[in-house]
N, C-alpha and C positions, 0 to 999 in steps of 0.2 A: 681156583680149581683144586686147591688143597683140601677141600671139604670131603673128598672121597675117603671112604673108610680105610682103604688100603694105605693111603698116604698118611692119614692120621695115626694109624697103628705104627707105621714105619717111623714117623717122626717122634712119636712118643717113646720109642725104644732107644733113642739117641739122647744121651745125657748132656752133652756139650752144645751150647747154643751156636758156637762157631762151626762145629762139625755139622750140625743140623742145617744151617744155612748153606754150607758148601754142598752137602749131599742133595738138598732140594734144588739148588742151582744146576748141578750136574744132571740130576734126574730130569729136570725140565729141558735141558739141552738135548738129552737123549730122546725124550719124547718128541721134540721138534725134529730131530734127525730121522726118527722113524715115521714121522708124519702121522702120529696118532693124536686124537683129540682129548683122550682121557688117560690118566695114569693107569687105570685098571686095564686098559687095552694092552699095555706093555706086558701084562701077565699072560696074555693069550698068544703072544708072538711065538711061532715055532722056532726052535733052537737053530735050525738050518738057515732060517731067514736072517738071523742075527749075524 
């Protein structure tokens, strides 16, 4: 699911491989927590819902 443009851009901005893996792991955990199917849906969540 990391082929989404928003995730590719995010990961491309991170220089360290270790940091990139950790961020992706935590981003995936957050996506699961919010019950969203796509990473791009995270960008549409209203601030109050978070």
